HTML snippet that shows the backbone in 3Dmol.js (N, CA, C, O; Angstrom):
<script src="https://3Dmol.org/build/3Dmol-min.js"></script>
<div id="view" style="width:600px;height:400px;position:relative"></div>
<script>
const pdb = `
ATOM      1  N   MET A   1      81.190 106.413  94.193  1.00  0.00           N
ATOM      2  CA  MET A   1      81.683 107.769  95.455  1.00  0.00           C
ATOM      3  C   MET A   1      82.896 108.726  94.416  1.00  0.00           C
ATOM      4  O   MET A   1      83.921 108.417  93.807  1.00  0.00           O
ATOM      5  N   GLU A   2      82.187 109.899  94.606  1.00  0.00           N
ATOM      6  CA  GLU A   2      83.146 111.511  94.319  1.00  0.00           C
ATOM      7  C   GLU A   2      84.037 111.792  94.814  1.00  0.00           C
ATOM      8  O   GLU A   2      83.951 112.048  96.015  1.00  0.00           O
ATOM      9  N   ILE A   3      85.092 111.870  94.269  1.00  0.00           N
ATOM     10  CA  ILE A   3      86.606 111.954  95.439  1.00  0.00           C
ATOM     11  C   ILE A   3      86.680 114.165  94.372  1.00  0.00           C
ATOM     12  O   ILE A   3      86.791 114.591  93.222  1.00  0.00           O
ATOM     13  N   LYS A   4      86.492 114.877  96.091  1.00  0.00           N
ATOM     14  CA  LYS A   4      86.474 116.111  95.474  1.00  0.00           C
ATOM     15  C   LYS A   4      87.878 116.304  95.220  1.00  0.00           C
ATOM     16  O   LYS A   4      87.841 117.113  94.293  1.00  0.00           O
ATOM     17  N   ASN A   5      89.103 116.071  95.458  1.00  0.00           N
ATOM     18  CA  ASN A   5      90.188 116.456  95.255  1.00  0.00           C
ATOM     19  C   ASN A   5      90.358 115.887  93.707  1.00  0.00           C
ATOM     20  O   ASN A   5      89.856 114.843  93.292  1.00  0.00           O
ATOM     21  N   ARG A   6      91.341 116.988  92.797  1.00  0.00           N
ATOM     22  CA  ARG A   6      91.767 116.845  91.584  1.00  0.00           C
ATOM     23  C   ARG A   6      92.752 115.825  91.943  1.00  0.00           C
ATOM     24  O   ARG A   6      93.545 116.021  92.864  1.00  0.00           O
ATOM     25  N   MET A   7      92.740 114.862  91.335  1.00  0.00           N
ATOM     26  CA  MET A   7      93.925 114.052  90.997  1.00  0.00           C
ATOM     27  C   MET A   7      94.135 113.284  89.839  1.00  0.00           C
ATOM     28  O   MET A   7      93.255 112.942  89.049  1.00  0.00           O
ATOM     29  N   TRP A   8      95.429 113.005  89.764  1.00  0.00           N
ATOM     30  CA  TRP A   8      95.803 112.101  88.548  1.00  0.00           C
ATOM     31  C   TRP A   8      96.612 111.389  88.645  1.00  0.00           C
ATOM     32  O   TRP A   8      97.141 111.309  89.753  1.00  0.00           O
ATOM     33  N   MET A   9      97.347 110.103  87.009  1.00  0.00           N
ATOM     34  CA  MET A   9      98.462 109.184  87.094  1.00  0.00           C
ATOM     35  C   MET A   9      98.905 109.866  86.159  1.00  0.00           C
ATOM     36  O   MET A   9      98.367 110.526  85.270  1.00  0.00           O
ATOM     37  N   THR A  10     100.417 109.553  86.565  1.00  0.00           N
ATOM     38  CA  THR A  10     101.536 110.006  85.409  1.00  0.00           C
ATOM     39  C   THR A  10     101.394 108.837  84.265  1.00  0.00           C
ATOM     40  O   THR A  10     100.531 107.974  84.112  1.00  0.00           O
ATOM     41  N   GLY A  11     102.690 109.180  83.456  1.00  0.00           N
ATOM     42  CA  GLY A  11     103.046 107.593  82.625  1.00  0.00           C
ATOM     43  C   GLY A  11     103.600 107.213  83.486  1.00  0.00           C
ATOM     44  O   GLY A  11     103.552 106.027  83.161  1.00  0.00           O
ATOM     45  N   THR A  12     104.250 107.210  84.589  1.00  0.00           N
ATOM     46  CA  THR A  12     105.041 106.752  84.933  1.00  0.00           C
ATOM     47  C   THR A  12     104.128 105.847  86.132  1.00  0.00           C
ATOM     48  O   THR A  12     104.720 104.977  86.770  1.00  0.00           O
ATOM     49  N   LEU A  13     103.085 106.039  86.310  1.00  0.00           N
ATOM     50  CA  LEU A  13     102.019 105.205  87.482  1.00  0.00           C
ATOM     51  C   LEU A  13     102.469 105.727  88.681  1.00  0.00           C
ATOM     52  O   LEU A  13     102.718 105.057  89.683  1.00  0.00           O
ATOM     53  N   ASP A  14     102.594 107.187  88.551  1.00  0.00           N
ATOM     54  CA  ASP A  14     102.599 107.586  89.970  1.00  0.00           C
ATOM     55  C   ASP A  14     101.260 108.806  89.933  1.00  0.00           C
ATOM     56  O   ASP A  14     100.890 109.584  89.054  1.00  0.00           O
ATOM     57  N   TRP A  15     100.712 108.492  91.512  1.00  0.00           N
ATOM     58  CA  TRP A  15      99.500 108.974  91.562  1.00  0.00           C
ATOM     59  C   TRP A  15      99.593 110.306  92.327  1.00  0.00           C
ATOM     60  O   TRP A  15     100.217 110.326  93.388  1.00  0.00           O
ATOM     61  N   PHE A  16      98.926 111.581  91.782  1.00  0.00           N
ATOM     62  CA  PHE A  16      99.275 113.157  92.240  1.00  0.00           C
ATOM     63  C   PHE A  16      97.829 113.423  92.639  1.00  0.00           C
ATOM     64  O   PHE A  16      96.906 112.704  92.256  1.00  0.00           O
ATOM     65  N   ALA A  17      97.659 114.560  93.480  1.00  0.00           N
ATOM     66  CA  ALA A  17      97.059 114.930  93.705  1.00  0.00           C
ATOM     67  C   ALA A  17      96.713 116.646  94.549  1.00  0.00           C
ATOM     68  O   ALA A  17      97.631 117.016  95.281  1.00  0.00           O
ATOM     69  N   PHE A  18      95.773 117.380  94.471  1.00  0.00           N
ATOM     70  CA  PHE A  18      95.865 118.675  94.799  1.00  0.00           C
ATOM     71  C   PHE A  18      95.476 118.692  96.412  1.00  0.00           C
ATOM     72  O   PHE A  18      94.269 118.907  96.530  1.00  0.00           O
ATOM     73  N   ILE A  19      95.865 118.597  97.154  1.00  0.00           N
ATOM     74  CA  ILE A  19      95.303 118.992  98.443  1.00  0.00           C
ATOM     75  C   ILE A  19      95.207 120.241  99.170  1.00  0.00           C
ATOM     76  O   ILE A  19      96.240 120.517  99.779  1.00  0.00           O
ATOM     77  N   GLY A  20      94.587 120.787  99.242  1.00  0.00           N
ATOM     78  CA  GLY A  20      94.529 122.038  98.991  1.00  0.00           C
ATOM     79  C   GLY A  20      94.817 122.933  98.280  1.00  0.00           C
ATOM     80  O   GLY A  20      93.920 123.223  97.488  1.00  0.00           O
ATOM     81  N   ASP A  21      95.843 123.606  98.203  1.00  0.00           N
ATOM     82  CA  ASP A  21      96.568 124.597  96.643  1.00  0.00           C
ATOM     83  C   ASP A  21      98.041 123.919  96.757  1.00  0.00           C
ATOM     84  O   ASP A  21      99.073 124.511  96.443  1.00  0.00           O
ATOM     85  N   GLN A  22      97.968 122.203  97.396  1.00  0.00           N
ATOM     86  CA  GLN A  22      99.559 122.041  97.041  1.00  0.00           C
ATOM     87  C   GLN A  22      99.205 120.854  96.105  1.00  0.00           C
ATOM     88  O   GLN A  22      98.204 120.138  96.110  1.00  0.00           O
ATOM     89  N   GLU A  23     100.438 120.839  95.197  1.00  0.00           N
ATOM     90  CA  GLU A  23     100.446 119.407  94.700  1.00  0.00           C
ATOM     91  C   GLU A  23     101.136 118.075  95.358  1.00  0.00           C
ATOM     92  O   GLU A  23     102.367 118.053  95.383  1.00  0.00           O
ATOM     93  N   VAL A  24     100.684 117.384  95.691  1.00  0.00           N
ATOM     94  CA  VAL A  24     100.865 116.278  96.714  1.00  0.00           C
ATOM     95  C   VAL A  24     101.205 114.678  95.931  1.00  0.00           C
ATOM     96  O   VAL A  24     100.304 113.963  95.493  1.00  0.00           O
ATOM     97  N   TRP A  25     102.179 114.442  95.894  1.00  0.00           N
ATOM     98  CA  TRP A  25     102.298 112.916  95.756  1.00  0.00           C
ATOM     99  C   TRP A  25     101.822 111.775  96.649  1.00  0.00           C
ATOM    100  O   TRP A  25     102.226 111.478  97.773  1.00  0.00           O
ATOM    101  N   LEU A  26     100.690 111.087  95.761  1.00  0.00           N
ATOM    102  CA  LEU A  26     100.065 110.080  97.260  1.00  0.00           C
ATOM    103  C   LEU A  26     100.581 108.955  96.958  1.00  0.00           C
ATOM    104  O   LEU A  26     100.358 108.061  97.774  1.00  0.00           O
ATOM    105  N   GLY A  27     101.519 108.550  95.595  1.00  0.00           N
ATOM    106  CA  GLY A  27     102.263 107.151  96.059  1.00  0.00           C
ATOM    107  C   GLY A  27     102.323 106.272  94.809  1.00  0.00           C
ATOM    108  O   GLY A  27     102.701 107.138  94.020  1.00  0.00           O
ATOM    109  N   ARG A  28     102.231 105.321  94.181  1.00  0.00           N
ATOM    110  CA  ARG A  28     102.288 104.744  93.418  1.00  0.00           C
ATOM    111  C   ARG A  28     101.164 103.467  93.242  1.00  0.00           C
ATOM    112  O   ARG A  28     100.005 103.685  92.889  1.00  0.00           O
ATOM    113  N   ARG A  29     101.747 101.947  93.576  1.00  0.00           N
ATOM    114  CA  ARG A  29     100.570 100.608  93.693  1.00  0.00           C
ATOM    115  C   ARG A  29      99.938 100.647  95.196  1.00  0.00           C
ATOM    116  O   ARG A  29      99.003  99.923  95.539  1.00  0.00           O
ATOM    117  N   GLU A  30     100.336 101.235  95.719  1.00  0.00           N
ATOM    118  CA  GLU A  30     100.146 101.728  97.288  1.00  0.00           C
ATOM    119  C   GLU A  30      98.525 102.221  97.216  1.00  0.00           C
ATOM    120  O   GLU A  30      97.715 101.846  98.064  1.00  0.00           O
ATOM    121  N   VAL A  31      98.221 102.967  96.273  1.00  0.00           N
ATOM    122  CA  VAL A  31      97.117 104.093  96.214  1.00  0.00           C
ATOM    123  C   VAL A  31      95.837 102.467  95.775  1.00  0.00           C
ATOM    124  O   VAL A  31      95.896 101.614  94.889  1.00  0.00           O
ATOM    125  N   PRO A  32      94.860 102.703  96.884  1.00  0.00           N
ATOM    126  CA  PRO A  32      93.952 102.484  96.350  1.00  0.00           C
ATOM    127  C   PRO A  32      93.128 102.808  95.309  1.00  0.00           C
ATOM    128  O   PRO A  32      92.840 103.988  95.110  1.00  0.00           O
ATOM    129  N   TYR A  33      92.608 101.721  94.451  1.00  0.00           N
ATOM    130  CA  TYR A  33      91.405 102.176  93.184  1.00  0.00           C
ATOM    131  C   TYR A  33      90.737 101.242  93.169  1.00  0.00           C
ATOM    132  O   TYR A  33      91.204 100.126  93.396  1.00  0.00           O
ATOM    133  N   PRO A  34      89.230 101.489  92.846  1.00  0.00           N
ATOM    134  CA  PRO A  34      88.878 103.027  92.781  1.00  0.00           C
ATOM    135  C   PRO A  34      88.820 103.455  94.319  1.00  0.00           C
ATOM    136  O   PRO A  34      88.444 102.576  95.095  1.00  0.00           O
ATOM    137  N   LEU A  35      89.161 104.752  94.868  1.00  0.00           N
ATOM    138  CA  LEU A  35      88.990 105.663  96.044  1.00  0.00           C
ATOM    139  C   LEU A  35      87.879 105.062  97.142  1.00  0.00           C
ATOM    140  O   LEU A  35      87.264 104.166  96.564  1.00  0.00           O
ATOM    141  N   ASP A  36      87.489 105.193  98.249  1.00  0.00           N
ATOM    142  CA  ASP A  36      85.917 104.790  98.278  1.00  0.00           C
ATOM    143  C   ASP A  36      86.018 105.602 100.112  1.00  0.00           C
ATOM    144  O   ASP A  36      87.017 105.742 100.819  1.00  0.00           O
ATOM    145  N   GLU A  37      85.224 105.814 100.266  1.00  0.00           N
ATOM    146  CA  GLU A  37      84.843 106.723 102.136  1.00  0.00           C
ATOM    147  C   GLU A  37      85.683 105.681 102.855  1.00  0.00           C
ATOM    148  O   GLU A  37      85.415 104.497 102.655  1.00  0.00           O
ATOM    149  N   GLY A  38      86.833 106.065 103.804  1.00  0.00           N
ATOM    150  CA  GLY A  38      87.468 105.531 104.709  1.00  0.00           C
ATOM    151  C   GLY A  38      88.897 104.361 104.194  1.00  0.00           C
ATOM    152  O   GLY A  38      89.320 103.499 104.965  1.00  0.00           O
ATOM    153  N   ASP A  39      89.464 104.581 102.769  1.00  0.00           N
ATOM    154  CA  ASP A  39      90.654 104.043 102.350  1.00  0.00           C
ATOM    155  C   ASP A  39      91.621 104.836 103.239  1.00  0.00           C
ATOM    156  O   ASP A  39      91.353 105.963 103.655  1.00  0.00           O
ATOM    157  N   ALA A  40      92.850 104.131 103.525  1.00  0.00           N
ATOM    158  CA  ALA A  40      93.702 104.971 103.932  1.00  0.00           C
ATOM    159  C   ALA A  40      94.788 104.113 103.359  1.00  0.00           C
ATOM    160  O   ALA A  40      94.404 103.054 102.864  1.00  0.00           O
ATOM    161  N   TRP A  41      95.842 104.324 103.336  1.00  0.00           N
ATOM    162  CA  TRP A  41      97.231 103.924 103.177  1.00  0.00           C
ATOM    163  C   TRP A  41      98.566 105.134 103.087  1.00  0.00           C
ATOM    164  O   TRP A  41      98.353 106.336 102.934  1.00  0.00           O
ATOM    165  N   ILE A  42      99.690 104.631 103.193  1.00  0.00           N
ATOM    166  CA  ILE A  42     101.345 105.046 103.708  1.00  0.00           C
ATOM    167  C   ILE A  42     102.121 104.587 102.169  1.00  0.00           C
ATOM    168  O   ILE A  42     102.221 103.481 101.638  1.00  0.00           O
ATOM    169  N   ASN A  43     102.724 106.295 101.625  1.00  0.00           N
ATOM    170  CA  ASN A  43     103.392 105.676 100.363  1.00  0.00           C
ATOM    171  C   ASN A  43     104.742 105.474 101.016  1.00  0.00           C
ATOM    172  O   ASN A  43     105.333 105.231 102.068  1.00  0.00           O
ATOM    173  N   GLN A  44     104.861 105.744  99.643  1.00  0.00           N
ATOM    174  CA  GLN A  44     106.560 105.016  99.893  1.00  0.00           C
ATOM    175  C   GLN A  44     108.049 105.983 101.030  1.00  0.00           C
ATOM    176  O   GLN A  44     109.145 105.688 101.507  1.00  0.00           O
ATOM    177  N   ALA A  45     107.149 107.166 100.974  1.00  0.00           N
ATOM    178  CA  ALA A  45     108.039 108.181 101.543  1.00  0.00           C
ATOM    179  C   ALA A  45     107.424 108.160 102.490  1.00  0.00           C
ATOM    180  O   ALA A  45     107.960 109.102 103.072  1.00  0.00           O
ATOM    181  N   GLY A  46     106.638 107.795 103.184  1.00  0.00           N
ATOM    182  CA  GLY A  46     106.330 107.759 104.602  1.00  0.00           C
ATOM    183  C   GLY A  46     105.036 108.588 104.785  1.00  0.00           C
ATOM    184  O   GLY A  46     104.765 108.842 105.959  1.00  0.00           O
ATOM    185  N   ASP A  47     104.380 108.951 104.057  1.00  0.00           N
ATOM    186  CA  ASP A  47     103.339 110.027 104.220  1.00  0.00           C
ATOM    187  C   ASP A  47     102.250 109.278 104.136  1.00  0.00           C
ATOM    188  O   ASP A  47     102.238 108.521 103.166  1.00  0.00           O
ATOM    189  N   SER A  48     101.029 109.234 105.073  1.00  0.00           N
ATOM    190  CA  SER A  48      99.970 108.974 105.278  1.00  0.00           C
ATOM    191  C   SER A  48      98.859 109.713 105.240  1.00  0.00           C
ATOM    192  O   SER A  48      98.702 110.817 105.761  1.00  0.00           O
ATOM    193  N   PHE A  49      97.480 108.607 104.125  1.00  0.00           N
ATOM    194  CA  PHE A  49      96.464 109.246 103.402  1.00  0.00           C
ATOM    195  C   PHE A  49      95.193 108.873 104.183  1.00  0.00           C
ATOM    196  O   PHE A  49      95.152 108.014 105.064  1.00  0.00           O
ATOM    197  N   ARG A  50      94.099 109.664 103.730  1.00  0.00           N
ATOM    198  CA  ARG A  50      92.832 108.905 104.669  1.00  0.00           C
ATOM    199  C   ARG A  50      91.632 109.337 103.253  1.00  0.00           C
ATOM    200  O   ARG A  50      92.047 110.336 102.665  1.00  0.00           O
ATOM    201  N   VAL A  51      90.730 108.965 102.843  1.00  0.00           N
ATOM    202  CA  VAL A  51      89.607 109.709 102.174  1.00  0.00           C
ATOM    203  C   VAL A  51      88.733 110.089 103.418  1.00  0.00           C
ATOM    204  O   VAL A  51      88.643 109.159 104.220  1.00  0.00           O
ATOM    205  N   VAL A  52      88.017 111.318 103.798  1.00  0.00           N
ATOM    206  CA  VAL A  52      87.553 111.724 104.481  1.00  0.00           C
ATOM    207  C   VAL A  52      86.534 112.744 104.204  1.00  0.00           C
ATOM    208  O   VAL A  52      86.849 113.930 104.110  1.00  0.00           O
ATOM    209  N   ASP A  53      84.950 112.207 104.027  1.00  0.00           N
ATOM    210  CA  ASP A  53      84.017 113.040 103.709  1.00  0.00           C
ATOM    211  C   ASP A  53      84.198 113.625 101.691  1.00  0.00           C
ATOM    212  O   ASP A  53      83.911 114.656 101.083  1.00  0.00           O
ATOM    213  N   GLY A  54      84.913 112.076 101.239  1.00  0.00           N
ATOM    214  CA  GLY A  54      85.158 112.402  99.934  1.00  0.00           C
ATOM    215  C   GLY A  54      86.102 113.295  99.640  1.00  0.00           C
ATOM    216  O   GLY A  54      85.745 114.051  98.737  1.00  0.00           O
ATOM    217  N   GLU A  55      87.164 113.497 100.054  1.00  0.00           N
ATOM    218  CA  GLU A  55      88.393 114.526  99.992  1.00  0.00           C
ATOM    219  C   GLU A  55      89.460 113.642 100.843  1.00  0.00           C
ATOM    220  O   GLU A  55      89.353 113.231 101.999  1.00  0.00           O
ATOM    221  N   ILE A  56      90.343 113.506 100.071  1.00  0.00           N
ATOM    222  CA  ILE A  56      91.776 113.045 100.509  1.00  0.00           C
ATOM    223  C   ILE A  56      92.268 113.969 101.480  1.00  0.00           C
ATOM    224  O   ILE A  56      92.014 115.172 101.415  1.00  0.00           O
ATOM    225  N   VAL A  57      93.122 113.332 102.587  1.00  0.00           N
ATOM    226  CA  VAL A  57      93.785 114.093 103.497  1.00  0.00           C
ATOM    227  C   VAL A  57      95.032 113.687 103.835  1.00  0.00           C
ATOM    228  O   VAL A  57      95.269 112.497 104.046  1.00  0.00           O
ATOM    229  N   LEU A  58      95.973 114.649 103.923  1.00  0.00           N
ATOM    230  CA  LEU A  58      96.994 114.191 104.647  1.00  0.00           C
ATOM    231  C   LEU A  58      97.400 113.785 106.279  1.00  0.00           C
ATOM    232  O   LEU A  58      97.593 114.563 107.214  1.00  0.00           O
ATOM    233  N   LEU A  59      97.443 112.651 106.272  1.00  0.00           N
ATOM    234  CA  LEU A  59      97.186 112.711 108.225  1.00  0.00           C
ATOM    235  C   LEU A  59      98.962 112.932 108.815  1.00  0.00           C
ATOM    236  O   LEU A  59      99.400 113.071 109.957  1.00  0.00           O
ATOM    237  N   GLY A  60      99.534 112.893 107.716  1.00  0.00           N
ATOM    238  CA  GLY A  60     101.532 113.292 108.095  1.00  0.00           C
ATOM    239  C   GLY A  60     101.768 112.276 107.586  1.00  0.00           C
ATOM    240  O   GLY A  60     101.290 111.440 106.820  1.00  0.00           O
ATOM    241  N   ARG A  61     103.400 112.708 108.697  1.00  0.00           N
ATOM    242  CA  ARG A  61     104.371 111.403 107.994  1.00  0.00           C
ATOM    243  C   ARG A  61     104.736 110.613 109.317  1.00  0.00           C
ATOM    244  O   ARG A  61     105.094 111.028 110.419  1.00  0.00           O
ATOM    245  N   VAL A  62     104.468 108.988 108.703  1.00  0.00           N
ATOM    246  CA  VAL A  62     105.212 108.044 109.597  1.00  0.00           C
ATOM    247  C   VAL A  62     106.515 107.084 108.940  1.00  0.00           C
ATOM    248  O   VAL A  62     106.731 107.103 107.728  1.00  0.00           O
ATOM    249  N   GLU A  63     107.143 106.455 109.657  1.00  0.00           N
ATOM    250  CA  GLU A  63     107.814 105.793 109.060  1.00  0.00           C
ATOM    251  C   GLU A  63     107.451 104.810 107.761  1.00  0.00           C
ATOM    252  O   GLU A  63     106.386 104.201 107.858  1.00  0.00           O
ATOM    253  N   PRO A  64     108.227 104.605 106.577  1.00  0.00           N
ATOM    254  CA  PRO A  64     108.009 104.066 105.410  1.00  0.00           C
ATOM    255  C   PRO A  64     107.534 102.601 105.657  1.00  0.00           C
ATOM    256  O   PRO A  64     107.817 102.073 106.733  1.00  0.00           O
ATOM    257  N   PRO A  65     106.764 101.861 104.628  1.00  0.00           N
ATOM    258  CA  PRO A  65     106.583 100.618 105.406  1.00  0.00           C
ATOM    259  C   PRO A  65     107.868  99.804 104.226  1.00  0.00           C
ATOM    260  O   PRO A  65     108.259  99.803 103.059  1.00  0.00           O
ATOM    261  N   LYS A  66     108.101  99.165 105.622  1.00  0.00           N
ATOM    262  CA  LYS A  66     109.371  97.833 104.954  1.00  0.00           C
ATOM    263  C   LYS A  66     108.964  97.497 103.329  1.00  0.00           C
ATOM    264  O   LYS A  66     107.765  97.287 103.146  1.00  0.00           O
ATOM    265  N   ARG A  67     109.503  97.455 102.605  1.00  0.00           N
ATOM    266  CA  ARG A  67     110.085  96.653 101.519  1.00  0.00           C
ATOM    267  C   ARG A  67     110.329  95.182 101.381  1.00  0.00           C
ATOM    268  O   ARG A  67     111.494  95.107 100.988  1.00  0.00           O
ATOM    269  N   THR A  68     110.060  94.516 101.446  1.00  0.00           N
ATOM    270  CA  THR A  68     110.771  93.064 100.758  1.00  0.00           C
ATOM    271  C   THR A  68     110.884  92.603  99.388  1.00  0.00           C
ATOM    272  O   THR A  68     110.061  92.670  98.476  1.00  0.00           O
ATOM    273  N   TRP A  69     112.036  92.129  99.412  1.00  0.00           N
ATOM    274  CA  TRP A  69     111.706  92.076  97.309  1.00  0.00           C
ATOM    275  C   TRP A  69     111.828  90.363  97.289  1.00  0.00           C
ATOM    276  O   TRP A  69     111.705  89.748  96.230  1.00  0.00           O
TER     277      TRP A  69
END
`;
const viewer = $3Dmol.createViewer("view");
viewer.addModel(pdb, "pdb");
viewer.setStyle({}, {cartoon: {color: "spectrum"}});
viewer.zoomTo();
viewer.render();
</script>
């Protein structure tokens, strides 16, 4: 499946993408790879994303997931 958004990973393993004309941090390990239709995740900041019609969509902000060490 081809993702319509331009996305990239930095040397620190952070995923970014352009959603519209805005650069958005997608997350790190929580980003599913490879992305497929219907995939959804919440990054450490609490931003919620889903892949809809081949495009990454920012759904909004929710409570960040609890991290256990």
